[in-house]
C-alpha positions in Angstrom: -1.7 7.9 -8.8 1.7 6.2 -9.8 -0.5 3.9 -12.1 -2.0 7.0 -13.8 1.4 8.5 -14.0 3.3 5.6 -15.6 0.8 3.5 -17.2 -1.6 6.2 -18.5 0.4 9.3 -19.1 3.6 7.7 -19.9 5.8 9.6 -17.5 9.3 8.4 -16.9 9.7 9.8 -13.5 7.6 11.3 -10.6 9.1 13.5 -7.8 7.8 14.3 -4.3 8.6 16.7 -1.7 7.9 16.6 1.9 9.2 18.3 5.1 12.2 16.5 6.6 10.5 17.2 10.1 7.4 15.1 8.8 9.0 11.6 9.3 5.6 10.0 8.9 5.1 11.4 5.5 8.7 10.5 4.3 7.9 6.9 5.3 4.7 6.7 3.5 6.2 8.1 0.2 9.2 5.7 0.7 6.7 2.8 1.0 5.4 3.7 -2.6 9.0 3.0 -3.9 10.2 6.6 -4.0 13.9 7.2 -3.1 15.4 10.3 -1.7 17.4 12.4 -4.3 18.3 15.7 -2.2 17.4 18.3 0.4 16.5 21.8 -0.2 15.2 24.9 1.9 12.3 26.7 0.5 10.8 29.9 1.8 6.8 30.0 1.9 5.9 33.8 2.0 2.3 33.1 3.0 3.3 31.4 6.2 6.4 33.6 6.4 8.6 30.4 7.2 11.3 28.4 5.6 11.3 24.7 5.6 13.8 21.9 4.9 12.4 19.6 2.4 13.5 16.2 1.2 13.2 15.6 -2.8 12.4 12.1 -3.7 11.5 10.3 -7.0 10.6 7.1 -8.5 11.3 5.9 -12.0 8.7 4.0 -14.2 11.0 1.1 -14.5 11.3 0.9 -10.8 7.5 1.1 -10.4 7.0 -1.6 -13.0 9.4 -4.0 -11.2 7.6 -3.7 -7.8 5.5 -6.5 -6.8 1.9 -6.2 -7.3 -0.1 -6.2 -3.7 -2.7 -9.1 -3.3 -6.0 -8.0 -5.0 -4.6 -5.3 -7.0 -4.1 -6.6 -10.3 
């Protein structure tokens, strides 16, 4: 996904949001190089619930500087 966003589409930044209560999702997104940028509360009318979300981002330059995993050239 990040290769598509940065290498093919030429985007400068990709954002992500996940529930702060979902620690596994936050860890997963962090492993891809995303860093937290803030927190928000959002109301979801279809579920009639409010969730606390963490916003995260990764910049193209950060992604390009990351080591390429073995076997993924």
